[in-house]
LUMZAFI-151081 format. One record per atom (N, C-alpha, C, CB): residue number from 1; atom name; z, x, y. Coordinates in steps of 0.2 Angstrom, whole numbers, plus 5000, padded with zeros to 4 digits. Each point is the difference from the previous one (the first is absolute). Glycine has a CB too. Layout:
% residues N
seq atom w u v
NUM CA Z X Y
...
END
This chain:
% residues 260
seq atom w u v
1 N 5072 4968 5034
1 CA 4996 5000 4994
1 C 5003 5005 4995
1 CB 4989 4997 5006
2 N 5012 5001 4988
2 CA 5005 5003 4995
2 C 4997 5007 4998
2 CB 5004 4989 4996
3 N 4990 5012 5005
3 CA 4997 5007 4998
3 C 5003 5006 5004
3 CB 4989 4994 4996
4 N 5013 5004 5010
4 CA 5002 5006 5004
4 C 5007 5003 4998
4 CB 4994 4995 5009
5 N 5010 5001 4987
5 CA 5007 5003 4999
5 C 5000 5007 4996
5 CB 5004 4988 5000
6 N 4990 5013 4997
6 CA 5000 5006 4995
6 C 4998 5006 5003
6 CB 4997 4993 4992
7 N 5001 5007 5014
7 CA 4996 5006 5003
7 C 5005 5006 5001
7 CB 4992 4993 5005
8 N 5014 5006 4997
8 CA 5004 5005 5001
8 C 5002 5004 4993
8 CB 5005 4994 5011
9 N 4995 5003 4984
9 CA 5002 5003 4993
9 C 4994 5004 4998
9 CB 5007 4991 4997
10 N 4988 5007 5004
10 CA 4993 5002 4997
10 C 4997 5006 5004
10 CB 4998 4988 4995
11 N 5003 5012 5011
11 CA 4996 5005 5004
11 C 5002 5007 4999
11 CB 4999 4992 5009
12 N 5006 5009 4987
12 CA 5003 5006 4998
12 C 4995 5003 4995
12 CB 5012 4997 5002
13 N 4985 4999 4994
13 CA 4995 5002 4995
13 C 4993 4999 5002
13 CB 5009 4998 4991
14 N 4989 4997 5012
14 CA 4993 4999 5001
14 C 4998 5002 5008
14 CB 5001 4990 4991
15 N 4995 5014 5009
15 CA 4998 5003 5007
15 C 4995 4995 5003
15 CB 5002 5012 4996
16 N 5000 4983 5007
16 CA 4996 4995 5003
16 C 4997 5002 5006
16 CB 5007 4992 4995
17 N 4995 5013 5008
17 CA 4997 5002 5006
17 C 4994 5004 4999
17 CB 5011 5000 5006
18 N 4988 5001 4988
18 CA 4993 5003 4998
18 C 4994 4997 5003
18 CB 5005 5004 4990
19 N 4996 4989 5010
19 CA 4994 4996 5003
19 C 4999 5002 5007
19 CB 5004 4991 4993
20 N 5000 5012 5011
20 CA 4999 5002 5007
20 C 4994 5005 5001
20 CB 5012 4998 5002
21 N 4988 5007 4993
21 CA 4995 5005 5001
21 C 4994 4999 4994
21 CB 5009 5008 5006
22 N 4992 4988 4989
22 CA 4995 5000 4995
22 C 4993 4997 5002
22 CB 5010 4998 4993
23 N 4985 5006 5005
23 CA 4993 4997 5001
23 C 5000 4993 4997
23 CB 4995 5012 5000
24 N 5003 4983 5004
24 CA 5000 4993 4996
24 C 4994 4998 4997
24 CB 5008 4997 5008
25 N 4986 5006 4994
25 CA 4994 4998 4997
25 C 4995 5005 5000
25 CB 5003 4989 5003
26 N 4991 5009 4994
26 CA 4995 5005 4999
26 C 4994 4997 5002
26 CB 5005 5005 4990
27 N 4990 4998 5014
27 CA 4995 4997 5003
27 C 4995 4998 4995
27 CB 5002 5006 5010
28 N 4998 4997 4984
28 CA 4996 4998 4994
28 C 5002 4993 4998
28 CB 4998 5012 4996
29 N 5009 4987 5004
29 CA 5003 4994 4998
29 C 4999 4994 5005
29 CB 5008 5007 4993
30 N 4992 4994 5013
30 CA 5002 4995 5005
30 C 4993 4999 5005
30 CB 5013 5003 5000
31 N 4982 5001 5000
31 CA 4995 4999 5004
31 C 4996 4994 4997
31 CB 5000 5013 5003
32 N 4997 4983 5002
32 CA 4996 4994 4997
32 C 4993 5001 4999
32 CB 5008 4993 5006
33 N 4990 5009 4989
33 CA 4993 5000 4998
33 C 4997 4993 4998
33 CB 5003 5012 4996
34 N 4991 4987 5003
34 CA 4997 4994 4998
34 C 5003 4998 4994
34 CB 4990 5002 5005
35 N 5012 5002 4990
35 CA 5003 4998 4994
35 C 5007 4998 5001
35 CB 4993 5008 4993
36 N 5011 4995 5012
36 CA 5006 4997 5001
36 C 5000 4992 5003
36 CB 5004 5013 5003
37 N 4990 4986 5001
37 CA 5000 4994 5003
37 C 4999 4995 4994
37 CB 4996 5004 5012
38 N 4999 4998 4983
38 CA 4999 4996 4995
38 C 5006 4998 4996
38 CB 4988 5005 5000
39 N 5016 5001 4998
39 CA 5006 4999 4996
39 C 5005 4996 5004
39 CB 4998 5011 4995
40 N 5002 4989 5012
40 CA 5005 4995 5004
40 C 4998 4993 4999
40 CB 5002 5009 5008
41 N 4992 4990 4992
41 CA 4997 4993 4998
41 C 5002 4998 4993
41 CB 4990 5001 5008
42 N 5009 5003 4987
42 CA 5001 4999 4993
42 C 5008 4999 4999
42 CB 4990 5007 4997
43 N 5014 4997 5007
43 CA 5007 4998 4999
43 C 5002 4993 5003
43 CB 5003 5013 5000
44 N 4993 4986 5006
44 CA 5002 4993 5002
44 C 4999 4995 4996
44 CB 4998 5004 5011
45 N 4996 4996 4986
45 CA 4998 4994 4995
45 C 5004 5001 4994
45 CB 4988 4999 5004
46 N 5015 5007 4994
46 CA 5004 5001 4994
46 C 5006 4997 5002
46 CB 4994 5010 4995
47 N 5008 4990 5011
47 CA 5007 4998 5002
47 C 5000 4992 5000
47 CB 5002 5010 5007
48 N 4993 4988 4994
48 CA 4999 4992 5000
48 C 5001 4998 4994
48 CB 4992 5001 5008
49 N 5006 5003 4986
49 CA 5001 4998 4993
49 C 5007 5001 4998
49 CB 4988 5003 4998
50 N 5015 5002 5005
50 CA 5007 5002 4998
50 C 5004 4995 5003
50 CB 4998 5011 4999
51 N 5000 4987 5007
51 CA 5005 4995 5004
51 C 5000 4994 4997
51 CB 4999 5005 5010
52 N 4997 4993 4985
52 CA 5001 4994 4996
52 C 5006 4999 4996
52 CB 4988 5000 5000
53 N 5014 5007 4998
53 CA 5007 4999 4996
53 C 5006 5000 5004
53 CB 4995 5007 4991
54 N 5004 4994 5016
54 CA 5005 4999 5005
54 C 5000 4993 5003
54 CB 5000 5013 5002
55 N 4995 4984 4997
55 CA 4998 4994 5004
55 C 5006 4995 5000
55 CB 4988 5002 4999
56 N 5015 4997 4996
56 CA 5005 4995 4999
56 C 5007 5003 5003
56 CB 4994 4995 4990
57 N 5006 5011 5012
57 CA 5006 5003 5002
57 C 5000 5001 5008
57 CB 5002 5006 4989
58 N 5004 4992 5014
58 CA 5001 5001 5007
58 C 5002 5008 5001
58 CB 5003 4987 5002
59 N 4992 5017 5000
59 CA 5003 5008 5002
59 C 5006 5000 5005
59 CB 4988 5005 4997
60 N 5017 4998 5002
60 CA 5005 5000 5004
60 C 5000 5006 5005
60 CB 5007 4994 4991
61 N 4996 5005 5014
61 CA 5001 5006 5004
61 C 5002 5006 4997
61 CB 5003 4993 5009
62 N 4996 5013 4992
62 CA 5002 5006 4997
62 C 4999 5006 5005
62 CB 4998 4994 4988
63 N 5005 5011 5011
63 CA 4999 5006 5004
63 C 4994 5003 5000
63 CB 5011 5002 4999
64 N 4985 4998 4995
64 CA 4994 5002 4999
64 C 4995 4997 5005
64 CB 5003 5003 4989
65 N 4997 4991 5012
65 CA 4996 4996 5005
65 C 5002 5001 5006
65 CB 4999 4992 4993
66 N 5008 5009 5009
66 CA 5002 5002 5007
66 C 4997 5007 5001
66 CB 5011 4993 4999
67 N 4989 5012 4997
67 CA 4997 5006 5002
67 C 4992 4999 5001
67 CB 5009 5007 4993
68 N 4988 4990 5002
68 CA 4992 4999 5001
68 C 4999 4996 5006
68 CB 4998 5000 4988
69 N 5005 4995 5014
69 CA 4998 4996 5006
69 C 5002 5004 5006
69 CB 5002 4990 4993
70 N 5003 5015 5007
70 CA 5001 5004 5006
70 C 4994 5005 5001
70 CB 5013 4998 4998
71 N 4985 5005 4997
71 CA 4994 5004 5000
71 C 4994 4997 5002
71 CB 5006 5007 4991
72 N 4993 4986 5006
72 CA 4994 4996 5002
72 C 5000 4999 5008
72 CB 5000 4995 4987
73 N 5005 5002 5014
73 CA 5001 4998 5008
73 C 4999 5006 5005
73 CB 5009 4990 4996
74 N 4994 5016 5002
74 CA 4999 5005 5004
74 C 4992 5002 5000
74 CB 5013 5004 4997
75 N 4984 4996 4997
75 CA 4992 5002 5000
75 C 4996 4994 5004
75 CB 5002 5007 4989
76 N 5000 4987 5010
76 CA 4997 4994 5004
76 C 5000 5001 5007
76 CB 5002 4993 4990
77 N 5004 5009 5012
77 CA 5001 5000 5007
77 C 4998 5006 5004
77 CB 5009 4992 4997
78 N 4990 5013 5000
78 CA 4998 5006 5003
78 C 4995 5004 4996
78 CB 5011 5000 5005
79 N 4985 5004 4999
79 CA 4995 5005 4997
79 C 5004 5006 4998
79 CB 4991 4995 5008
80 N 5010 5006 4986
80 CA 5003 5006 4997
80 C 4995 5005 4998
80 CB 5011 4993 4996
81 N 4989 5013 5007
81 CA 4996 5005 4998
81 C 5004 5005 4995
81 CB 4993 4999 5012
82 N 5003 5002 4982
82 CA 5003 5004 4995
82 C 4999 5007 5001
82 CB 4998 4990 4993
83 N 5006 5014 5003
83 CA 5000 5007 5001
83 C 4996 5003 4994
83 CB 5011 5000 5006
84 N 4990 5006 4992
84 CA 4997 5003 4995
84 C 5001 4996 4993
84 CB 5002 5011 5006
85 N 4992 4988 4991
85 CA 5000 4997 4993
85 C 5002 4993 5001
85 CB 5003 5010 4994
86 N 4996 4987 5012
86 CA 5002 4993 5001
86 C 5007 4999 5000
86 CB 4989 4995 4996
87 N 5015 5009 5006
87 CA 5007 4999 5000
87 C 5002 4996 5006
87 CB 5002 5010 4993
88 N 5003 4986 5007
88 CA 5002 4996 5005
88 C 5006 5004 5004
88 CB 4997 4988 4994
89 N 5002 5012 5013
89 CA 5004 5005 5004
89 C 5008 4998 4999
89 CB 4990 5002 5008
90 N 5014 5003 4993
90 CA 5007 4999 4999
90 C 5002 4995 5005
90 CB 5003 5011 4996
91 N 4994 4989 5010
91 CA 5002 4995 5005
91 C 4999 4993 4998
91 CB 4997 5008 5009
92 N 4998 4991 4987
92 CA 4999 4993 4997
92 C 5006 4998 4996
92 CB 4987 5002 4999
93 N 5015 5002 4996
93 CA 5006 4998 4996
93 C 5006 4999 5004
93 CB 4995 5006 4991
94 N 5007 4998 5014
94 CA 5005 5000 5004
94 C 5000 4993 5004
94 CB 5001 5012 5001
95 N 4994 4987 5002
95 CA 5000 4993 5004
95 C 5000 4994 4996
95 CB 4994 5006 5007
96 N 5003 4994 4987
96 CA 5000 4995 4995
96 C 5007 4999 4997
96 CB 4988 5003 4997
97 N 5015 5003 5001
97 CA 5007 4999 4998
97 C 5005 4996 5006
97 CB 4998 5012 4993
98 N 5001 4990 5013
98 CA 5004 4996 5005
98 C 4999 4993 5000
98 CB 4999 5009 5007
99 N 4995 4988 4990
99 CA 5000 4993 5000
99 C 5003 4996 4994
99 CB 4989 5002 5006
100 N 5013 5003 4989
100 CA 5004 4997 4994
100 C 5006 5003 4999
100 CB 4991 4997 4996
101 N 5012 5007 5009
101 CA 5006 5004 4998
101 C 5006 4996 4999
101 CB 4996 5008 5007
102 N 5004 4986 4995
102 CA 5005 4995 4999
102 C 5001 4998 4993
102 CB 4998 4996 5011
103 N 4997 5005 4985
103 CA 5000 4999 4993
103 C 5004 5005 4996
103 CB 4988 4995 5001
104 N 5013 5011 5001
104 CA 5002 5005 4997
104 C 5006 5003 5003
104 CB 4990 5002 4995
105 N 5009 4999 5012
105 CA 5005 5004 5004
105 C 5000 5008 4999
105 CB 5007 4990 4999
106 N 4988 5012 4997
106 CA 4999 5007 4999
106 C 4992 5002 5001
106 CB 5010 4999 4991
107 N 4989 5003 5015
107 CA 4993 5002 5002
107 C 4997 5005 4996
107 CB 5003 4997 5011
108 N 5000 5008 4987
108 CA 4997 5005 4996
108 C 4998 4997 4993
108 CB 5007 5008 5006
109 N 4997 4989 4991
109 CA 4999 4997 4994
109 C 4994 4994 5001
109 CB 5012 5002 4996
110 N 4988 4995 5009
110 CA 4994 4995 5002
110 C 4994 5003 5000
110 CB 5008 4993 5006
111 N 4992 5013 4997
111 CA 4993 5003 5001
111 C 4998 5003 4993
111 CB 5003 5003 5012
112 N 5001 4999 4984
112 CA 4998 5002 4993
112 C 4997 4994 4997
112 CB 5009 5009 4999
113 N 4994 4985 5001
113 CA 4997 4995 4996
113 C 4994 4997 5004
113 CB 5012 4996 4996
114 N 4987 5005 5010
114 CA 4994 4998 5004
114 C 4994 5005 4997
114 CB 5007 4996 5011
115 N 4995 5010 4988
115 CA 4995 5005 4998
115 C 4998 4999 4993
115 CB 5004 5008 5007
116 N 5001 4989 4988
116 CA 4999 4999 4993
116 C 4995 4994 5001
116 CB 5011 5005 4995
117 N 4991 4989 5009
117 CA 4996 4994 5000
117 C 4993 5002 5003
117 CB 5011 4992 5001
118 N 4988 5012 5004
118 CA 4993 5002 5002
118 C 4996 5003 4994
118 CB 5004 5001 5012
119 N 4999 5003 4984
119 CA 4996 5003 4995
119 C 4998 4995 4995
119 CB 5005 5011 5002
120 N 4999 4984 4997
120 CA 4998 4994 4995
120 C 4995 4996 5003
120 CB 5011 5000 4996
121 N 4990 4999 5011
121 CA 4994 4996 5003
121 C 4993 5004 5000
121 CB 5010 4994 5008
122 N 4991 5012 4993
122 CA 4994 5004 5000
122 C 4997 5000 4993
122 CB 5004 5007 5008
123 N 5000 4994 4987
123 CA 4997 5000 4993
123 C 4997 4993 4998
123 CB 5008 5009 4997
124 N 4995 4986 5006
124 CA 4998 4992 4998
124 C 4994 4999 5005
124 CB 5013 4996 4997
125 N 4985 5009 5008
125 CA 4995 4998 5004
125 C 5002 4994 5005
125 CB 4992 5004 4992
126 N 5014 4996 5009
126 CA 5002 4995 5005
126 C 4999 5003 5008
126 CB 5008 4994 4991
127 N 4994 5013 5009
127 CA 4999 5004 5006
127 C 4993 5004 4998
127 CB 5013 5001 5003
128 N 4983 4997 5002
128 CA 4993 5003 5000
128 C 4999 5005 5006
128 CB 4995 4990 4994
129 N 5000 5014 5005
129 CA 4999 5005 5005
129 C 4992 5001 5002
129 CB 5010 5006 4995
130 N 4989 4995 5011
130 CA 4993 5000 5003
130 C 5000 5004 5006
130 CB 4997 4989 4995
131 N 5000 5018 5005
131 CA 5000 5003 5005
131 C 5006 5002 5004
131 CB 4989 4995 5001
132 N 5016 5006 4994
132 CA 5007 5003 5002
132 C 5004 4995 5003
132 CB 4995 5011 5002
133 N 5003 4982 4997
133 CA 5004 4994 5002
133 C 5002 4996 4994
133 CB 4993 5000 5010
134 N 5014 4999 4990
134 CA 5003 4996 4995
134 C 4999 4993 5001
134 CB 5008 5010 4998
135 N 4991 4986 4997
135 CA 4999 4993 5001
135 C 5003 4996 4994
135 CB 4990 5002 5007
136 N 5011 4992 4993
136 CA 5003 4996 4995
136 C 4994 4995 4996
136 CB 5012 5000 5007
137 N 4987 5000 4987
137 CA 4996 4996 4997
137 C 5002 4992 5001
137 CB 4997 5011 4991
138 N 4998 4985 5011
138 CA 5002 4993 5001
138 C 5000 4996 4994
138 CB 4995 5001 5011
139 N 5004 5002 4983
139 CA 5000 4996 4994
139 C 5007 4998 4998
139 CB 4989 5005 4996
140 N 5016 4999 5006
140 CA 5006 4999 4998
140 C 5006 4998 5006
140 CB 4996 5010 4992
141 N 5002 4985 5010
141 CA 5003 4998 5006
141 C 5006 4994 4999
141 CB 4990 5003 5006
142 N 5009 4994 4988
142 CA 5006 4995 4999
142 C 5004 5003 4995
142 CB 4993 4990 5001
143 N 5014 5007 4998
143 CA 5005 5003 4997
143 C 4998 5001 4993
143 CB 5009 4995 5008
144 N 4989 5000 4988
144 CA 4999 5001 4993
144 C 4994 5005 4998
144 CB 5004 4987 4998
145 N 4991 5014 5006
145 CA 4995 5005 4999
145 C 5002 5006 5002
145 CB 4992 4993 5000
146 N 5012 5008 5004
146 CA 5003 5006 5003
146 C 5005 5003 4995
146 CB 4998 4997 5012
147 N 5007 4999 4986
147 CA 5004 5001 4995
147 C 4998 5003 4993
147 CB 5006 4992 5005
148 N 4988 5004 4993
148 CA 4997 5002 4994
148 C 4997 5007 5000
148 CB 4999 4987 4997
149 N 4997 5014 5008
149 CA 4996 5006 5001
149 C 5005 5005 5001
149 CB 4991 4994 5005
150 N 5015 5006 4998
150 CA 5005 5005 5001
150 C 5003 5002 4994
150 CB 5002 4997 5012
151 N 4999 4998 4984
151 CA 5004 5001 4993
151 C 4995 5003 4995
151 CB 5007 4990 5003
152 N 4987 5008 4998
152 CA 4995 5003 4995
152 C 4999 5007 5002
152 CB 4994 4990 4999
153 N 5005 5011 5007
153 CA 4999 5008 5003
153 C 5006 5004 4998
153 CB 4994 4997 5009
154 N 5012 5001 4992
154 CA 5006 5003 4999
154 C 5001 5002 4992
154 CB 5005 4995 5010
155 N 4993 4999 4986
155 CA 5001 5001 4993
155 C 4994 5004 4996
155 CB 5007 4989 5001
156 N 4988 5010 5001
156 CA 4994 5003 4996
156 C 4995 5005 5003
156 CB 5000 4989 4995
157 N 5001 5011 5013
157 CA 4995 5005 5003
157 C 5003 5005 5004
157 CB 4992 4991 5000
158 N 5014 5008 5002
158 CA 5003 5006 5005
158 C 5002 5005 4995
158 CB 5004 4992 5009
159 N 4995 5015 4993
159 CA 5002 5005 4997
159 C 5008 5001 5002
159 CB 4989 5005 5000
160 N 5015 4994 4995
160 CA 5008 5000 5001
160 C 5002 5007 5002
160 CB 5001 4991 4992
161 N 4996 5014 5006
161 CA 5001 5007 5002
161 C 4999 5000 5008
161 CB 4995 5005 4989
162 N 5002 4991 5014
162 CA 4999 5000 5008
162 C 5006 4996 5003
162 CB 4986 5001 4999
163 N 5016 4994 4998
163 CA 5005 4996 5003
163 C 5007 5001 4997
163 CB 4991 4992 5003
164 N 5009 5012 4991
164 CA 5006 5002 4997
164 C 5000 5008 5000
164 CB 5002 4988 4993
165 N 4999 5015 5013
165 CA 4998 5007 5000
165 C 5005 5005 4998
165 CB 4992 4997 5009
166 N 5014 5001 4990
166 CA 5006 5004 4999
166 C 4999 5004 4993
166 CB 5007 4993 5006
167 N 4990 5004 4990
167 CA 4998 5004 4993
167 C 4994 4997 4997
167 CB 5012 5001 4998
168 N 4982 5002 5004
168 CA 4994 4997 4998
168 C 4999 5000 4992
168 CB 4996 5004 5010
169 N 5007 5000 4986
169 CA 5000 5000 4993
169 C 5002 4994 4998
169 CB 5001 5011 4998
170 N 5006 4987 5004
170 CA 5004 4994 4998
170 C 4996 4994 5003
170 CB 5011 5007 5000
171 N 4986 4993 5006
171 CA 4996 4994 5002
171 C 4995 4999 4996
171 CB 5002 5003 5011
172 N 4995 5002 4986
172 CA 4994 4999 4996
172 C 5002 4996 4993
172 CB 4994 5011 5005
173 N 5012 4992 4993
173 CA 5003 4997 4993
173 C 5002 4993 5001
173 CB 5005 5011 4996
174 N 4998 4988 5010
174 CA 5003 4993 5002
174 C 4993 4995 5000
174 CB 5011 5005 5007
175 N 4984 4997 4995
175 CA 4994 4996 5002
175 C 4997 4998 4992
175 CB 4998 5005 5013
176 N 5002 5001 4983
176 CA 4997 4999 4993
176 C 5004 4995 4997
176 CB 4997 5012 5000
177 N 5010 4987 5001
177 CA 5004 4996 4996
177 C 5003 4993 5004
177 CB 5003 5011 4994
178 N 4993 4988 5011
178 CA 5003 4995 5005
178 C 5000 4993 4996
178 CB 4995 5006 5010
179 N 5000 4992 4986
179 CA 5000 4994 4996
179 C 5006 5000 4996
179 CB 4987 4999 5001
180 N 5015 5006 4996
180 CA 5006 5000 4995
180 C 5006 4998 5004
180 CB 4995 5008 4993
181 N 5006 4995 5013
181 CA 5005 4998 5005
181 C 5001 4993 5002
181 CB 4998 5010 5005
182 N 4995 4987 4997
182 CA 5000 4993 5001
182 C 5002 4996 4995
182 CB 4991 5002 5007
183 N 5006 4999 4987
183 CA 5002 4996 4994
183 C 5007 5001 4998
183 CB 4988 5002 4995
184 N 5015 5004 5007
184 CA 5008 5000 4998
184 C 5003 4996 5005
184 CB 5000 5011 4996
185 N 4998 4988 5010
185 CA 5004 4996 5005
185 C 4999 4993 4997
185 CB 4998 5007 5011
186 N 4997 4990 4986
186 CA 5000 4994 4998
186 C 5005 4999 4994
186 CB 4988 4999 5004
187 N 5015 5005 4993
187 CA 5005 4999 4994
187 C 5007 4999 5003
187 CB 4993 5008 4992
188 N 5008 4993 5015
188 CA 5007 4999 5003
188 C 5000 4993 5003
188 CB 5002 5013 5001
189 N 5003 4983 4997
189 CA 5001 4994 5003
189 C 5006 4999 5004
189 CB 4994 4995 4991
190 N 5010 5011 5010
190 CA 5006 5000 5004
190 C 4999 5007 5004
190 CB 5007 4993 4991
191 N 4997 5008 5013
191 CA 5000 5006 5005
191 C 5001 5006 4995
191 CB 5005 4993 5011
192 N 4992 5013 4991
192 CA 5001 5005 4996
192 C 5000 5007 5004
192 CB 4995 4994 4990
193 N 5009 5011 5009
193 CA 5000 5005 5004
193 C 4995 5004 5001
193 CB 5010 5001 4997
194 N 4988 5003 5008
194 CA 4994 5004 5000
194 C 5001 5005 4994
194 CB 4998 4998 5012
195 N 5008 5005 4988
195 CA 5001 5006 4995
195 C 4998 4997 4993
195 CB 5009 5005 5007
196 N 4993 4989 4991
196 CA 4999 4997 4993
196 C 4993 4999 4998
196 CB 5010 4995 5001
197 N 4986 5002 5004
197 CA 4993 4999 4999
197 C 4996 5006 5000
197 CB 5001 4989 5005
198 N 5002 5015 4999
198 CA 4995 5007 5001
198 C 5001 5004 4993
198 CB 5002 5001 5014
199 N 5005 4999 4984
199 CA 5000 5003 4993
199 C 4997 4997 4994
199 CB 5010 5004 5004
200 N 4989 4989 4996
200 CA 4996 4997 4995
200 C 4992 5002 5001
200 CB 5009 4990 5000
201 N 4990 5010 5006
201 CA 4993 5002 5001
201 C 4999 5008 4998
201 CB 4999 4992 5010
202 N 5005 5012 4991
202 CA 4999 5007 4998
202 C 5000 5000 4993
202 CB 5006 5005 5010
203 N 4998 4992 4987
203 CA 5001 5000 4992
203 C 4993 4997 4997
203 CB 5014 4998 5000
204 N 4983 4997 5003
204 CA 4994 4997 4998
204 C 4994 5004 5001
204 CB 5006 4990 5001
205 N 4994 5013 5004
205 CA 4993 5004 5002
205 C 5001 5007 4999
205 CB 4998 4992 5009
206 N 5009 5011 4991
206 CA 5001 5007 4999
206 C 4998 5004 5006
206 CB 4998 4999 4989
207 N 5001 4998 5017
207 CA 4998 5004 5006
207 C 5006 5004 5003
207 CB 4990 4992 5003
208 N 5016 5006 4995
208 CA 5006 5004 5003
208 C 5006 4999 4995
208 CB 4996 4998 5012
209 N 5009 5006 4989
209 CA 5006 5000 4995
209 C 5005 4995 5003
209 CB 4998 5013 4998
210 N 5006 4984 4998
210 CA 5005 4996 5001
210 C 5004 5002 5006
210 CB 5000 4996 4988
211 N 5002 5000 5017
211 CA 5004 5002 5005
211 C 4998 5006 5004
211 CB 5009 4997 4993
212 N 4984 5004 5008
212 CA 4997 5004 5005
212 C 5000 4997 5006
212 CB 4993 5005 4991
213 N 5012 4998 5013
213 CA 5002 4997 5007
213 C 4994 5000 5005
213 CB 5012 5003 4998
214 N 4984 5003 5002
214 CA 4995 5001 5004
214 C 4994 4994 4999
214 CB 5003 5013 4999
215 N 4996 4986 4994
215 CA 4995 4996 4998
215 C 5002 4992 5001
215 CB 4995 5009 4992
216 N 5012 4990 5008
216 CA 5002 4993 5001
216 C 4999 4998 5008
216 CB 5008 5002 4989
217 N 4994 5004 5014
217 CA 4999 4999 5008
217 C 4993 4999 5001
217 CB 5010 5007 5002
218 N 4986 4997 4996
218 CA 4993 5001 5001
218 C 4997 4992 4998
218 CB 5000 5013 4997
219 N 5002 4984 4997
219 CA 4997 4994 4999
219 C 5003 4995 5004
219 CB 4999 5003 4988
220 N 5007 4997 5014
220 CA 5003 4995 5004
220 C 4997 5000 5007
220 CB 5011 5001 4993
221 N 4989 5005 5010
221 CA 4997 5001 5007
221 C 4993 4999 5001
221 CB 5009 5008 5001
222 N 4987 4992 4994
222 CA 4993 4999 5001
222 C 4998 4993 4996
222 CB 4998 5013 5001
223 N 5001 4987 4993
223 CA 4998 4995 4996
223 C 5004 4993 5001
223 CB 4995 5008 4992
224 N 5011 4993 5007
224 CA 5004 4994 5000
224 C 5001 4997 5007
224 CB 5006 5005 4989
225 N 4994 5000 5016
225 CA 5001 4998 5007
225 C 4993 4996 5002
225 CB 5008 5010 5002
226 N 4986 4992 4995
226 CA 4994 4997 5002
226 C 5000 4993 4997
226 CB 4995 5011 5001
227 N 5007 4989 4993
227 CA 5000 4993 4997
227 C 5004 4995 5003
227 CB 4999 5006 4990
228 N 5007 4998 5013
228 CA 5004 4995 5005
228 C 4996 4999 5006
228 CB 5010 5004 4996
229 N 4986 5000 5007
229 CA 4996 4999 5006
229 C 4995 4994 4998
229 CB 5001 5012 5004
230 N 4997 4988 4991
230 CA 4995 4994 4998
230 C 5003 4993 4998
230 CB 4993 5010 4996
231 N 5014 4991 5004
231 CA 5004 4994 4999
231 C 5000 4998 4992
231 CB 4997 4996 5011
232 N 5002 5009 4985
232 CA 5000 4999 4993
232 C 5007 5000 4997
232 CB 4988 5005 4999
233 N 5015 5000 5004
233 CA 5008 5001 4997
233 C 5004 4999 5006
233 CB 4997 5008 4990
234 N 5009 4992 5009
234 CA 5005 4999 5005
234 C 5006 5006 4998
234 CB 4998 4987 5002
235 N 5005 5015 5004
235 CA 5006 5004 4999
235 C 5005 4996 5001
235 CB 4995 5011 5004
236 N 5010 4990 4991
236 CA 5006 4995 5000
236 C 5007 5003 5003
236 CB 4994 4994 4989
237 N 5009 5002 5015
237 CA 5006 5002 5003
237 C 5005 5001 4994
237 CB 4996 4995 5011
238 N 5008 5010 4989
238 CA 5005 5001 4996
238 C 5006 5003 5004
238 CB 4992 5001 4989
239 N 5014 4998 5008
239 CA 5006 5004 5003
239 C 5000 5007 4999
239 CB 5006 4990 4999
240 N 4991 5012 4995
240 CA 4999 5007 4998
240 C 4995 5003 5004
240 CB 5004 4998 4988
241 N 4997 5006 5017
241 CA 4995 5003 5004
241 C 4997 5006 4998
241 CB 5005 4995 5009
242 N 4998 5008 4985
242 CA 4997 5005 4997
242 C 4994 4999 4995
242 CB 5011 5005 5002
243 N 4989 4989 4996
243 CA 4995 4998 4995
243 C 4995 4994 5004
243 CB 5008 5003 4989
244 N 4986 4999 5010
244 CA 4994 4995 5003
244 C 4998 4996 4995
244 CB 4995 5008 5008
245 N 5005 4985 4993
245 CA 4998 4995 4995
245 C 4993 4996 5003
245 CB 5013 4998 4996
246 N 4983 5000 4999
246 CA 4994 4997 5002
246 C 5000 4993 4996
246 CB 4994 5011 5004
247 N 5002 4985 4998
247 CA 4999 4993 4996
247 C 4993 4998 5001
247 CB 5012 4996 5001
248 N 4985 5000 4995
248 CA 4993 4997 5001
248 C 5001 4993 4998
248 CB 4994 5010 4998
249 N 5003 4986 5006
249 CA 5000 4993 5000
249 C 4993 4997 4998
249 CB 5010 5000 5009
250 N 4990 4994 4990
250 CA 4993 4997 4997
250 C 4994 5001 5005
250 CB 5007 4990 4995
251 N 4995 5011 5011
251 CA 4994 5001 5005
251 C 4997 5007 4998
251 CB 5006 4994 5009
252 N 4999 5012 4990
252 CA 4997 5007 4998
252 C 4998 5000 4993
252 CB 5008 5005 5008
253 N 4994 4991 4988
253 CA 4997 5000 4993
253 C 4993 4998 5000
253 CB 5011 4997 4995
254 N 4988 4997 5009
254 CA 4993 4997 5000
254 C 4995 5005 5003
254 CB 5005 4989 5001
255 N 4997 5016 5005
255 CA 4996 5004 5001
255 C 4999 5006 4996
255 CB 5002 4997 5010
256 N 5003 5005 4987
256 CA 4999 5006 4995
256 C 4995 4998 4994
256 CB 5013 5003 5003
257 N 4988 4991 4995
257 CA 4995 4998 4994
257 C 4993 5000 5002
257 CB 5008 4993 4996
258 N 4991 5008 5011
258 CA 4993 4999 5002
258 C 4998 5007 5002
258 CB 5001 4989 5004
259 N 5003 5016 4996
259 CA 4998 5007 5001
259 C 4999 5004 4994
259 CB 5005 4998 5011
260 N 4998 5000 4983
260 CA 5001 5004 4994
260 C 4996 4997 4994
260 CB 5012 5004 5004
END
């Protein structure tokens, strides 16, 4: 998968191992009260409405679904006892990573992505908790409803400071301007370098200075990578290994039009 090529360059600036020790959730956020159950049902019926806009599309395989299905299969096949504040144990992530390691070849990065996805699934009430046991909500079993719920949770409900933790301040800025970036993507009909689109985004929003290498890396490693995970954008192979290019096809455009 093409997103893996960039990791060696960027790890100098993004401390992705932060996820190994970061507290992933809060019991006030992820405990299942009666209100949480109601909200889960509401989200399910809302997703049925949202899925109507995706009904004519065939949802393609993507790494986001691979991560979510790996987590779901593990929780459906075993009784997983959660730790403090409903955190999933490290052994859960290690064992789950082994089932999809062939997708990345990098177990450490795979575990980070699984923790990010687990957070998205918790926020979306796809992962539920009862008496310290984690389970999967049965409302999102098919590909279309699961994809729609994951994307909605990622884009509108998940705290990006939790899944993009290297710089919480910049994660918050990025979340506030996420629709601007999505609309900016729609303006490109040929491949564009990550550096160029980042600088355009910074100029429009003012969240960073032009050629701010840390912010370009931050944007790429987190938001652009996750848009790639959802199959919305593609990393493009180029002979110049120092410059990373992305492109968006009609499939990705149709999805973006439905989230902004």
